[in-house]
C-alpha positions in Angstrom: 60.1 65.0 41.0 63.2 62.8 40.8 65.4 65.9 40.8 63.7 67.3 43.9 64.2 64.0 45.7 67.9 63.9 44.8 68.4 67.4 45.9 66.7 66.8 49.2 68.9 63.8 49.9 72.0 65.7 49.1 70.9 68.6 51.4 70.2 66.2 54.3 73.6 64.6 53.8 75.4 67.9 53.7 73.6 69.2 56.9 74.5 65.9 58.7 78.1 66.3 57.9 78.1 70.0 58.9 76.5 69.3 62.3 79.0 66.5 63.1 82.0 68.6 61.9 80.8 71.7 63.7 81.8 70.3 67.1 85.1 68.6 66.1 87.8 70.5 68.1 91.5 69.9 68.1 93.3 70.3 71.4 97.0 70.1 72.4 98.6 69.6 75.8 102.0 69.2 77.3 103.2 67.0 80.2 106.3 65.2 81.4 104.8 61.7 80.7 102.5 60.1 78.1 100.0 59.1 80.9 100.0 62.7 82.2 99.3 64.1 78.7 96.5 61.7 78.1 95.0 62.4 81.5 94.9 66.1 80.6 93.1 65.4 77.3 90.7 63.0 79.0 89.8 65.7 81.6 89.2 68.3 78.9 87.0 65.9 76.9 85.0 64.9 80.0 84.6 68.6 80.9 83.0 69.2 77.5 81.0 66.0 77.5 83.0 64.7 74.5 85.0 61.7 73.4 88.6 62.0 72.1 90.9 60.4 69.6 94.7 61.0 70.0 96.0 62.2 66.6 99.7 62.9 67.6 102.2 62.4 70.4 105.8 63.6 70.5 108.3 62.8 73.2 111.2 65.2 72.9 112.2 65.9 76.6 108.5 66.6 77.2 105.4 65.1 75.8 103.3 67.1 73.4 100.0 65.4 72.5 97.2 66.5 70.1 93.7 65.0 70.0 90.3 65.6 68.3 87.3 66.0 70.6 84.0 64.9 69.2 80.5 64.1 70.4 
């Protein structure tokens, strides 16, 4: 009985992680300013009903920004 309970807990934990990770999506945008790039990311996140976390930004003549979308 203890083994079945342990396996059930492990299965629930694995399914929880899979459902959260199944939506995580990485997006990249380019703009001439940091504010412009973040606005583009925010618009895409809003369109998908998601939140975002900026994971990278590079300013080398233009701004390249990457973010993770999640619900």
